[in-house]
C-alpha positions in Angstrom: 15.8 16.8 18.9 15.7 19.3 15.9 17.9 18.3 12.5 19.7 21.2 10.8 17.5 23.2 13.3 13.6 23.3 12.3 12.5 19.9 11.2 12.7 17.3 14.4 12.8 13.8 13.5 9.2 13.3 13.6 8.3 16.6 11.8 10.7 14.9 9.0 8.9 11.8 9.3 5.8 13.2 8.6 6.8 15.0 5.6 8.8 12.0 3.8 5.7 10.1 4.8 3.3 12.5 3.3 5.7 13.1 0.1 5.3 9.4 -0.9 1.5 9.0 -0.7 1.1 12.5 -2.4 3.0 11.0 -5.6 2.1 7.4 -5.5 -1.6 9.6 -6.2 -0.4 11.6 -8.7 1.3 8.8 -10.9 -2.0 6.4 -9.8 -4.4 8.7 -11.0 -2.4 10.0 -14.2 -2.3 6.0 -15.0 -5.4 6.1 -14.2 -7.3 9.0 -15.8 -8.9 8.7 -19.2 -7.7 12.4 -20.6 -4.2 12.3 -18.8 -3.5 9.2 -19.7 -3.8 9.1 -24.1 -1.8 5.9 -23.9 -4.2 3.0 -24.1 -2.9 -0.1 -22.2 -4.6 -3.5 -21.0 -2.8 -5.7 -18.6 -3.6 -8.9 -20.0 -1.7 -12.0 -17.7 1.5 -12.2 -17.2 3.6 -14.0 -19.2 5.7 -16.8 -17.4 9.2 -14.6 -18.1 7.6 -12.0 -16.1 6.8 -14.6 -12.7 10.2 -15.8 -13.4 11.2 -11.7 -12.9 9.3 -11.0 -10.5 9.8 -14.3 -8.5 13.4 -12.6 -8.1 12.9 -9.4 -6.9 10.2 -10.4 -4.6 12.6 -11.2 -2.1 14.5 -7.6 -1.8 10.3 -6.5 -2.3 9.4 -8.0 0.4 12.2 -7.0 2.8 11.5 -3.6 2.4 8.5 -3.4 2.8 8.4 -5.6 6.0 11.2 -3.1 6.5 8.6 -0.5 5.8 5.3 -1.6 6.7 7.1 -2.1 10.9 8.2 1.4 10.8 6.2 3.0 9.2 2.7 1.1 11.1 0.8 0.6 7.7 0.3 -2.7 5.1 2.9 -2.2 2.4 -0.6 -2.3 0.2 -0.5 1.4 -1.4 3.2 1.0 -2.0 2.7 -2.9 -3.5 0.1 -3.0 -5.2 0.8 -0.3 -7.3 4.5 -2.0 -7.7 3.0 -5.3 -8.8 0.5 -3.3 -11.5 2.4 -1.3 -13.1 5.9 -3.0 -12.9 5.6 -6.5 -13.2 1.8 -5.9 -15.2 0.1 -8.0 -12.9 -3.3 -7.8 -13.2 -5.1 -5.0 -10.0 -7.5 -7.5 -8.4 -4.8 -9.9 -8.5 -1.9 -7.5 -7.3 -4.7 -7.0 -4.9 -4.9 -10.3 -3.6 -1.0 -10.2 -4.1 -0.7 -7.7 -1.4 -3.0 -8.7 1.0 -1.8 -12.8 1.3 1.5 -10.6 1.4 0.3 -8.7 4.6 -0.7 -11.7 6.5 3.0 -12.7 6.3 5.1 -9.8 7.7 2.3 -9.1 9.4 2.3 -11.8 11.4 6.2 -11.3 12.0 5.9 -7.2 13.3 3.5 -8.6 15.1 4.8 -11.5 16.8 7.9 -9.3 17.2 5.8 -6.5 18.9 4.2 -8.9 21.0 7.5 -10.0 22.5 8.7 -6.4 23.5 5.4 -5.8 24.9 3.7 -2.9 22.2 0.0 -4.1 21.4 -2.9 -2.5 22.7 -5.2 -5.5 22.9 -8.3 -3.9 23.1 -7.2 -2.0 20.3 -6.3 -4.9 18.4 -9.9 -6.6 19.6 -12.2 -3.5 18.6 -10.2 -2.8 15.3 -10.5 -7.1 14.4 -14.2 -6.7 15.1 -14.5 -4.1 12.1 -11.7 -5.0 10.1 -13.4 -8.5 9.6 -17.0 -7.0 8.9 -15.3 -3.7 6.7 -13.2 -6.7 4.3 -16.0 -8.9 3.3 -17.7 -5.7 2.6 -14.9 -4.0 0.0 -14.2 -7.7 -1.5 -18.0 -7.2 -2.8 -17.2 -4.3 -3.7 -14.3 -4.8 -5.6 -16.8 -7.4 -7.6 -19.3 -4.8 -8.6 -16.9 -1.6 -9.3 -14.1 -1.6 -12.6 -10.4 -2.7 -11.1 -10.3 1.3 -13.0 -12.4 3.0 -10.6 -10.4 1.1 -8.3 -6.9 2.7 -8.7 -8.5 5.7 -9.1 -10.2 5.7 -5.4 -6.8 5.1 -4.1 -5.5 7.7 -5.7 -7.1 10.1 -4.6 -7.1 8.6 -0.8 -3.6 8.7 -1.1 -3.6 12.0 -2.6 -5.8 13.5 0.9 -4.2 11.7 2.7 -0.6 12.9 2.3 -2.2 16.2 1.7 -3.6 16.1 5.3 -0.1 15.1 6.5 1.7 17.5 5.9 -1.0 19.8 8.3 -0.6 17.0 11.4 
């Protein structure tokens, strides 16, 4: 089915998703590169006020992430981590850990739903689980060594590359 005669629903999905990835990647890059961001800000521990206001916002944020992750078929960390860092001022390592744990919760709900309707390719799950388990351990060790700012810069580059690549799918 064509929308407005030239863009199919599938193409529209890729275009919107590619734009989201590219724009988020550019935002993160601008925020983390020293010559693009002259303002020196240091993120410190979260104050009690921010934590209290954050707790109220996490319900609709979690609702949105659940929809987004199950609709797009991806985890929401690419969006949740920058939100936690730049809006709620949570340090990047704590934001990444919070995002991963949140991902466990909302993907479990999504997985149970997908299992109940029979949309799981179990061979891919088993093979992918082996790689993810090994990669997660290695990634954690690397994250302990690499500075937080560099991690965010690498994330921004990956998002930009993925976004641009999706324009050509």
